[in-house]
N, CA, C and O atoms as a GROMACS GRO file, in nm:
protein
  408
    1UNK      N    1   0.080  -0.120   0.000
    1UNK     CA    2   0.000   0.000   0.000
    1UNK      C    3   0.085   0.126   0.000
    1UNK      O    4   0.046   0.227  -0.060
    2UNK      N    5   0.200   0.121   0.067
    2UNK     CA    6   0.283   0.240   0.073
    2UNK      C    7   0.344   0.273  -0.062
    2UNK      O    8   0.380   0.388  -0.087
    3UNK      N    9   0.355   0.174  -0.152
    3UNK     CA   10   0.411   0.201  -0.283
    3UNK      C   11   0.310   0.271  -0.375
    3UNK      O   12   0.348   0.336  -0.473
    4UNK      N   13   0.183   0.256  -0.343
    4UNK     CA   14   0.082   0.323  -0.423
    4UNK      C   15   0.086   0.474  -0.397
    4UNK      O   16   0.114   0.520  -0.287
    5UNK      N   17   0.059   0.545  -0.502
    5UNK     CA   18   0.057   0.691  -0.489
    5UNK      C   19  -0.068   0.733  -0.412
    5UNK      O   20  -0.180   0.704  -0.452
    6UNK      N   21  -0.046   0.802  -0.301
    6UNK     CA   22  -0.160   0.849  -0.223
    6UNK      C   23  -0.214   0.975  -0.288
    6UNK      O   24  -0.140   1.068  -0.320
    7UNK      N   25  -0.343   0.976  -0.304
    7UNK     CA   26  -0.405   1.095  -0.360
    7UNK      C   27  -0.442   1.189  -0.248
    7UNK      O   28  -0.502   1.148  -0.148
    8UNK      N   29  -0.406   1.313  -0.263
    8UNK     CA   30  -0.443   1.414  -0.165
    8UNK      C   31  -0.561   1.491  -0.217
    8UNK      O   32  -0.579   1.510  -0.338
    9UNK      N   33  -0.640   1.534  -0.124
    9UNK     CA   34  -0.760   1.610  -0.162
    9UNK      C   35  -0.722   1.752  -0.201
    9UNK      O   36  -0.655   1.823  -0.125
   10UNK      N   37  -0.763   1.791  -0.319
   10UNK     CA   38  -0.744   1.928  -0.364
   10UNK      C   39  -0.882   1.985  -0.394
   10UNK      O   40  -0.951   1.937  -0.483
   11UNK      N   41  -0.922   2.086  -0.320
   11UNK     CA   42  -1.056   2.142  -0.346
   11UNK      C   43  -1.062   2.204  -0.486
   11UNK      O   44  -0.966   2.265  -0.534
   12UNK      N   45  -1.174   2.186  -0.545
   12UNK     CA   46  -1.197   2.242  -0.678
   12UNK      C   47  -1.196   2.394  -0.670
   12UNK      O   48  -1.268   2.451  -0.587
   13UNK      N   49  -1.118   2.462  -0.752
   13UNK     CA   50  -1.113   2.608  -0.746
   13UNK      C   51  -1.247   2.675  -0.779
   13UNK      O   52  -1.268   2.792  -0.747
   14UNK      N   53  -1.334   2.601  -0.843
   14UNK     CA   54  -1.465   2.658  -0.877
   14UNK      C   55  -1.552   2.679  -0.754
   14UNK      O   56  -1.644   2.761  -0.756
   15UNK      N   57  -1.523   2.604  -0.644
   15UNK     CA   58  -1.601   2.621  -0.522
   15UNK      C   59  -1.583   2.761  -0.463
   15UNK      O   60  -1.679   2.821  -0.414
   16UNK      N   61  -1.462   2.812  -0.468
   16UNK     CA   62  -1.435   2.946  -0.416
   16UNK      C   63  -1.517   3.050  -0.494
   16UNK      O   64  -1.575   3.141  -0.435
   17UNK      N   65  -1.519   3.035  -0.624
   17UNK     CA   66  -1.597   3.127  -0.709
   17UNK      C   67  -1.746   3.112  -0.680
   17UNK      O   68  -1.818   3.211  -0.670
   18UNK      N   69  -1.792   2.988  -0.666
   18UNK     CA   70  -1.935   2.964  -0.639
   18UNK      C   71  -1.977   3.022  -0.505
   18UNK      O   72  -2.085   3.079  -0.494
   19UNK      N   73  -1.892   3.007  -0.402
   19UNK     CA   74  -1.926   3.063  -0.271
   19UNK      C   75  -1.932   3.215  -0.276
   19UNK      O   76  -2.023   3.276  -0.219
   20UNK      N   77  -1.836   3.277  -0.345
   20UNK     CA   78  -1.835   3.424  -0.357
   20UNK      C   79  -1.963   3.472  -0.428
   20UNK      O   80  -2.026   3.568  -0.385
   21UNK      N   81  -2.000   3.404  -0.535
   21UNK     CA   82  -2.118   3.444  -0.610
   21UNK      C   83  -2.247   3.417  -0.532
   21UNK      O   84  -2.345   3.490  -0.548
   22UNK      N   85  -2.247   3.314  -0.450
   22UNK     CA   86  -2.364   3.288  -0.365
   22UNK      C   87  -2.380   3.400  -0.263
   22UNK      O   88  -2.492   3.445  -0.238
   23UNK      N   89  -2.270   3.446  -0.204
   23UNK     CA   90  -2.278   3.557  -0.109
   23UNK      C   91  -2.324   3.686  -0.178
   23UNK      O   92  -2.395   3.766  -0.117
   24UNK      N   93  -2.284   3.706  -0.302
   24UNK     CA   94  -2.332   3.822  -0.378
   24UNK      C   95  -2.483   3.813  -0.396
   24UNK      O   96  -2.555   3.912  -0.379
   25UNK      N   97  -2.532   3.694  -0.431
   25UNK     CA   98  -2.676   3.674  -0.447
   25UNK      C   99  -2.753   3.696  -0.318
   25UNK      O  100  -2.860   3.756  -0.318
   26UNK      N  101  -2.699   3.647  -0.207
   26UNK     CA  102  -2.763   3.667  -0.078
   26UNK      C  103  -2.763   3.815  -0.042
   26UNK      O  104  -2.862   3.867   0.011
   27UNK      N  105  -2.653   3.884  -0.070
   27UNK     CA  106  -2.646   4.028  -0.045
   27UNK      C  107  -2.749   4.105  -0.126
   27UNK      O  108  -2.812   4.198  -0.074
   28UNK      N  109  -2.767   4.068  -0.251
   28UNK     CA  110  -2.870   4.132  -0.334
   28UNK      C  111  -3.010   4.108  -0.278
   28UNK      O  112  -3.092   4.199  -0.274
   29UNK      N  113  -3.037   3.987  -0.234
   29UNK     CA  114  -3.168   3.955  -0.177
   29UNK      C  115  -3.193   4.035  -0.049
   29UNK      O  116  -3.303   4.086  -0.028
   30UNK      N  117  -3.091   4.045   0.036
   30UNK     CA  118  -3.106   4.123   0.160
   30UNK      C  119  -3.127   4.270   0.129
   30UNK      O  120  -3.212   4.335   0.190
   31UNK      N  121  -3.050   4.324   0.033
   31UNK     CA  122  -3.068   4.464  -0.007
   31UNK      C  123  -3.209   4.487  -0.060
   31UNK      O  124  -3.273   4.587  -0.027
   32UNK      N  125  -3.259   4.393  -0.144
   32UNK     CA  126  -3.394   4.406  -0.198
   32UNK      C  127  -3.497   4.408  -0.087
   32UNK      O  128  -3.590   4.489  -0.091
   33UNK      N  129  -3.483   4.321   0.013
   33UNK     CA  130  -3.579   4.317   0.123
   33UNK      C  131  -3.574   4.446   0.204
   33UNK      O  132  -3.679   4.501   0.240
   34UNK      N  133  -3.455   4.495   0.234
   34UNK     CA  134  -3.442   4.619   0.311
   34UNK      C  135  -3.503   4.736   0.234
   34UNK      O  136  -3.574   4.818   0.292
   35UNK      N  137  -3.477   4.743   0.105
   35UNK     CA  138  -3.535   4.849   0.021
   35UNK      C  139  -3.687   4.842   0.026
   35UNK      O  140  -3.754   4.941   0.053
   36UNK      N  141  -3.740   4.724   0.001
   36UNK     CA  142  -3.886   4.707  -0.002
   36UNK      C  143  -3.947   4.738   0.134
   36UNK      O  144  -4.044   4.813   0.144
   37UNK      N  145  -3.891   4.680   0.238
   37UNK     CA  146  -3.946   4.699   0.373
   37UNK      C  147  -3.938   4.846   0.416
   37UNK      O  148  -4.033   4.899   0.475
   38UNK      N  149  -3.827   4.910   0.386
   38UNK     CA  150  -3.810   5.050   0.425
   38UNK      C  151  -3.914   5.142   0.363
   38UNK      O  152  -3.973   5.226   0.431
   39UNK      N  153  -3.937   5.125   0.235
   39UNK     CA  154  -4.036   5.211   0.170
   39UNK      C  155  -4.179   5.166   0.198
   39UNK      O  156  -4.266   5.250   0.221
   40UNK      N  157  -4.204   5.035   0.195
   40UNK     CA  158  -4.341   4.987   0.214
   40UNK      C  159  -4.392   5.018   0.354
   40UNK      O  160  -4.505   5.064   0.370
   41UNK      N  161  -4.311   4.993   0.455
   41UNK     CA  162  -4.356   5.017   0.592
   41UNK      C  163  -4.318   5.155   0.642
   41UNK      O  164  -4.382   5.209   0.733
   42UNK      N  165  -4.213   5.214   0.584
   42UNK     CA  166  -4.175   5.349   0.626
   42UNK      C  167  -4.275   5.453   0.578
   42UNK      O  168  -4.326   5.532   0.656
   43UNK      N  169  -4.301   5.451   0.448
   43UNK     CA  170  -4.398   5.547   0.392
   43UNK      C  171  -4.540   5.496   0.402
   43UNK      O  172  -4.634   5.576   0.406
   44UNK      N  173  -4.558   5.365   0.407
   44UNK     CA  174  -4.694   5.309   0.408
   44UNK      C  175  -4.759   5.306   0.544
   44UNK      O  176  -4.876   5.270   0.555
   45UNK      N  177  -4.687   5.344   0.648
   45UNK     CA  178  -4.745   5.339   0.782
   45UNK      C  179  -4.828   5.464   0.815
   45UNK      O  180  -4.887   5.473   0.923
   46UNK      N  181  -4.831   5.558   0.724
   46UNK     CA  182  -4.911   5.679   0.746
   46UNK      C  183  -5.059   5.650   0.720
   46UNK      O  184  -5.092   5.550   0.656
   47UNK      N  185  -5.146   5.735   0.769
   47UNK     CA  186  -5.288   5.719   0.733
   47UNK      C  187  -5.306   5.742   0.582
   47UNK      O  188  -5.235   5.823   0.524
   48UNK      N  189  -5.399   5.671   0.521
   48UNK     CA  190  -5.418   5.684   0.376
   48UNK      C  191  -5.450   5.827   0.330
   48UNK      O  192  -5.425   5.862   0.215
   49UNK      N  193  -5.504   5.909   0.418
   49UNK     CA  194  -5.535   6.046   0.380
   49UNK      C  195  -5.408   6.128   0.354
   49UNK      O  196  -5.412   6.229   0.284
   50UNK      N  197  -5.296   6.085   0.410
   50UNK     CA  198  -5.170   6.158   0.395
   50UNK      C  199  -5.084   6.106   0.279
   50UNK      O  200  -4.975   6.159   0.256
   51UNK      N  201  -5.129   6.004   0.208
   51UNK     CA  202  -5.050   5.948   0.097
   51UNK      C  203  -5.036   6.051  -0.013
   51UNK      O  204  -5.126   6.132  -0.037
   52UNK      N  205  -4.922   6.048  -0.079
   52UNK     CA  206  -4.906   6.121  -0.205
   52UNK      C  207  -4.902   6.015  -0.315
   52UNK      O  208  -4.865   5.900  -0.290
   53UNK      N  209  -4.939   6.054  -0.434
   53UNK     CA  210  -4.952   5.958  -0.542
   53UNK      C  211  -4.856   5.991  -0.655
   53UNK      O  212  -4.837   6.108  -0.691
   54UNK      N  213  -4.797   5.887  -0.711
   54UNK     CA  214  -4.707   5.898  -0.826
   54UNK      C  215  -4.762   5.805  -0.933
   54UNK      O  216  -4.772   5.684  -0.912
   55UNK      N  217  -4.797   5.861  -1.048
   55UNK     CA  218  -4.856   5.784  -1.158
   55UNK      C  219  -4.979   5.706  -1.112
   55UNK      O  220  -5.005   5.596  -1.160
   56UNK      N  221  -5.054   5.762  -1.020
   56UNK     CA  222  -5.176   5.700  -0.970
   56UNK      C  223  -5.154   5.595  -0.863
   56UNK      O  224  -5.250   5.534  -0.817
   57UNK      N  225  -5.030   5.574  -0.823
   57UNK     CA  226  -4.998   5.474  -0.720
   57UNK      C  227  -4.956   5.546  -0.592
   57UNK      O  228  -4.893   5.651  -0.600
   58UNK      N  229  -4.988   5.491  -0.477
   58UNK     CA  230  -4.938   5.551  -0.354
   58UNK      C  231  -4.785   5.553  -0.357
   58UNK      O  232  -4.722   5.461  -0.410
   59UNK      N  233  -4.725   5.659  -0.300
   59UNK     CA  234  -4.580   5.674  -0.309
   59UNK      C  235  -4.505   5.556  -0.248
   59UNK      O  236  -4.401   5.516  -0.300
   60UNK      N  237  -4.556   5.500  -0.138
   60UNK     CA  238  -4.488   5.387  -0.076
   60UNK      C  239  -4.483   5.267  -0.169
   60UNK      O  240  -4.382   5.197  -0.175
   61UNK      N  241  -4.592   5.243  -0.243
   61UNK     CA  242  -4.597   5.131  -0.336
   61UNK      C  243  -4.508   5.158  -0.456
   61UNK      O  244  -4.437   5.069  -0.503
   62UNK      N  245  -4.511   5.281  -0.507
   62UNK     CA  246  -4.429   5.316  -0.622
   62UNK      C  247  -4.281   5.296  -0.593
   62UNK      O  248  -4.210   5.233  -0.671
   63UNK      N  249  -4.235   5.349  -0.478
   63UNK     CA  250  -4.093   5.337  -0.445
   63UNK      C  251  -4.053   5.194  -0.406
   63UNK      O  252  -3.945   5.148  -0.445
   64UNK      N  253  -4.136   5.125  -0.332
   64UNK     CA  254  -4.099   4.991  -0.287
   64UNK      C  255  -4.110   4.888  -0.399
   64UNK      O  256  -4.022   4.803  -0.412
   65UNK      N  257  -4.213   4.893  -0.479
   65UNK     CA  258  -4.237   4.789  -0.579
   65UNK      C  259  -4.190   4.826  -0.720
   65UNK      O  260  -4.123   4.747  -0.785
   66UNK      N  261  -4.224   4.944  -0.766
   66UNK     CA  262  -4.190   4.982  -0.903
   66UNK      C  263  -4.042   5.020  -0.913
   66UNK      O  264  -3.967   4.961  -0.991
   67UNK      N  265  -4.000   5.118  -0.833
   67UNK     CA  266  -3.860   5.160  -0.837
   67UNK      C  267  -3.770   5.048  -0.786
   67UNK      O  268  -3.661   5.027  -0.840
   68UNK      N  269  -3.813   4.976  -0.684
   68UNK     CA  270  -3.734   4.864  -0.632
   68UNK      C  271  -3.712   4.757  -0.738
   68UNK      O  272  -3.602   4.703  -0.749
   69UNK      N  273  -3.815   4.726  -0.815
   69UNK     CA  274  -3.801   4.626  -0.921
   69UNK      C  275  -3.703   4.674  -1.028
   69UNK      O  276  -3.617   4.597  -1.071
   70UNK      N  277  -3.717   4.798  -1.070
   70UNK     CA  278  -3.626   4.852  -1.172
   70UNK      C  279  -3.482   4.855  -1.121
   70UNK      O  280  -3.390   4.815  -1.192
   71UNK      N  281  -3.463   4.901  -0.997
   71UNK     CA  282  -3.330   4.907  -0.938
   71UNK      C  283  -3.268   4.768  -0.927
   71UNK      O  284  -3.152   4.749  -0.964
   72UNK      N  285  -3.343   4.671  -0.878
   72UNK     CA  286  -3.290   4.536  -0.864
   72UNK      C  287  -3.260   4.474  -1.000
   72UNK      O  288  -3.161   4.403  -1.015
   73UNK      N  289  -3.343   4.499  -1.098
   73UNK     CA  290  -3.316   4.447  -1.233
   73UNK      C  291  -3.185   4.503  -1.286
   73UNK      O  292  -3.104   4.429  -1.342
   74UNK      N  293  -3.164   4.633  -1.270
   74UNK     CA  294  -3.039   4.695  -1.316
   74UNK      C  295  -2.919   4.641  -1.238
   74UNK      O  296  -2.815   4.613  -1.298
   75UNK      N  297  -2.932   4.627  -1.106
   75UNK     CA  298  -2.822   4.573  -1.027
   75UNK      C  299  -2.786   4.431  -1.069
   75UNK      O  300  -2.668   4.398  -1.081
   76UNK      N  301  -2.885   4.348  -1.093
   76UNK     CA  302  -2.859   4.210  -1.134
   76UNK      C  303  -2.791   4.208  -1.271
   76UNK      O  304  -2.698   4.129  -1.292
   77UNK      N  305  -2.835   4.292  -1.363
   77UNK     CA  306  -2.773   4.297  -1.496
   77UNK      C  307  -2.627   4.342  -1.486
   77UNK      O  308  -2.539   4.281  -1.547
   78UNK      N  309  -2.602   4.448  -1.409
   78UNK     CA  310  -2.465   4.498  -1.394
   78UNK      C  311  -2.376   4.395  -1.327
   78UNK      O  312  -2.265   4.370  -1.373
   79UNK      N  313  -2.423   4.336  -1.219
   79UNK     CA  314  -2.342   4.237  -1.148
   79UNK      C  315  -2.317   4.113  -1.234
   79UNK      O  316  -2.208   4.058  -1.232
   80UNK      N  317  -2.417   4.071  -1.308
   80UNK     CA  318  -2.400   3.954  -1.394
   80UNK      C  319  -2.298   3.980  -1.503
   80UNK      O  320  -2.217   3.893  -1.535
   81UNK      N  321  -2.299   4.100  -1.560
   81UNK     CA  322  -2.208   4.131  -1.670
   81UNK      C  323  -2.066   4.165  -1.625
   81UNK      O  324  -1.971   4.136  -1.697
   82UNK      N  325  -2.050   4.225  -1.507
   82UNK     CA  326  -1.919   4.275  -1.471
   82UNK      C  327  -1.855   4.209  -1.349
   82UNK      O  328  -1.735   4.225  -1.329
   83UNK      N  329  -1.929   4.137  -1.269
   83UNK     CA  330  -1.872   4.078  -1.146
   83UNK      C  331  -1.865   3.927  -1.153
   83UNK      O  332  -1.761   3.869  -1.120
   84UNK      N  333  -1.972   3.862  -1.195
   84UNK     CA  334  -1.975   3.716  -1.196
   84UNK      C  335  -1.888   3.661  -1.309
   84UNK      O  336  -1.875   3.724  -1.414
   85UNK      N  337  -1.830   3.544  -1.287
   85UNK     CA  338  -1.742   3.481  -1.384
   85UNK      C  339  -1.810   3.362  -1.448
   85UNK      O  340  -1.890   3.293  -1.384
   86UNK      N  341  -1.778   3.337  -1.574
   86UNK     CA  342  -1.827   3.217  -1.639
   86UNK      C  343  -1.730   3.105  -1.606
   86UNK      O  344  -1.609   3.117  -1.630
   87UNK      N  345  -1.782   2.996  -1.554
   87UNK     CA  346  -1.699   2.884  -1.512
   87UNK      C  347  -1.750   2.759  -1.582
   87UNK      O  348  -1.870   2.731  -1.578
   88UNK      N  349  -1.660   2.685  -1.647
   88UNK     CA  350  -1.705   2.560  -1.710
   88UNK      C  351  -1.748   2.459  -1.605
   88UNK      O  352  -1.688   2.450  -1.497
   89UNK      N  353  -1.850   2.384  -1.635
   89UNK     CA  354  -1.904   2.287  -1.541
   89UNK      C  355  -1.863   2.144  -1.575
   89UNK      O  356  -1.914   2.048  -1.517
   90UNK      N  357  -1.770   2.130  -1.668
   90UNK     CA  358  -1.724   1.997  -1.707
   90UNK      C  359  -1.646   1.933  -1.594
   90UNK      O  360  -1.576   2.001  -1.519
   91UNK      N  361  -1.657   1.802  -1.581
   91UNK     CA  362  -1.584   1.729  -1.478
   91UNK      C  363  -1.435   1.729  -1.508
   91UNK      O  364  -1.353   1.721  -1.416
   92UNK      N  365  -1.398   1.738  -1.635
   92UNK     CA  366  -1.258   1.736  -1.675
   92UNK      C  367  -1.190   1.871  -1.656
   92UNK      O  368  -1.071   1.883  -1.684
   93UNK      N  369  -1.260   1.970  -1.609
   93UNK     CA  370  -1.205   2.104  -1.596
   93UNK      C  371  -1.080   2.107  -1.510
   93UNK      O  372  -0.979   2.164  -1.549
   94UNK      N  373  -1.086   2.046  -1.393
   94UNK     CA  374  -0.970   2.050  -1.302
   94UNK      C  375  -0.857   1.966  -1.355
   94UNK      O  376  -0.741   2.001  -1.335
   95UNK      N  377  -0.886   1.855  -1.421
   95UNK     CA  378  -0.781   1.773  -1.477
   95UNK      C  379  -0.710   1.846  -1.589
   95UNK      O  380  -0.587   1.839  -1.599
   96UNK      N  381  -0.784   1.914  -1.675
   96UNK     CA  382  -0.723   1.991  -1.783
   96UNK      C  383  -0.642   2.107  -1.728
   96UNK      O  384  -0.533   2.136  -1.778
   97UNK      N  385  -0.694   2.173  -1.627
   97UNK     CA  386  -0.626   2.288  -1.568
   97UNK      C  387  -0.493   2.244  -1.505
   97UNK      O  388  -0.392   2.313  -1.519
   98UNK      N  389  -0.494   2.130  -1.436
   98UNK     CA  390  -0.373   2.081  -1.373
   98UNK      C  391  -0.269   2.037  -1.475
   98UNK      O  392  -0.149   2.055  -1.453
   99UNK      N  393  -0.313   1.979  -1.587
   99UNK     CA  394  -0.218   1.934  -1.689
   99UNK      C  395  -0.155   2.050  -1.762
   99UNK      O  396  -0.047   2.035  -1.820
  100UNK      N  397  -0.219   2.168  -1.762
  100UNK     CA  398  -0.165   2.284  -1.830
  100UNK      C  399  -0.070   2.366  -1.743
  100UNK      O  400  -0.002   2.455  -1.793
  101UNK      N  401  -0.065   2.336  -1.613
  101UNK     CA  402   0.024   2.407  -1.524
  101UNK      C  403   0.168   2.364  -1.551
  101UNK      O  404   0.194   2.247  -1.579
  102UNK      N  405   0.263   2.458  -1.543
  102UNK     CA  406   0.404   2.422  -1.568
  102UNK      C  407   0.462   2.339  -1.457
  102UNK      O  408   0.579   2.300  -1.463
   0.00000   0.00000   0.00000
């Protein structure tokens, strides 16, 4: 048994990228909830007689749902295009990467 080559565990480098991107996704979800909650309950807690309206919608709804949706869509597009990395999902990825190292 000692003559056999012992294989050591090498974590796949894609896991580090996947964990980073998962934290980015969680951060976006938390930001979206804080944005929505802040406007929906911050402005929406007033009596309805005090509401102001934007495009026929109460201001709390407009800012929390309409602007929040547009903002989150833009954030996701920007982060997807400029922050997230494309990673091959092939099983041979790590074997090919290791064989190309000097």
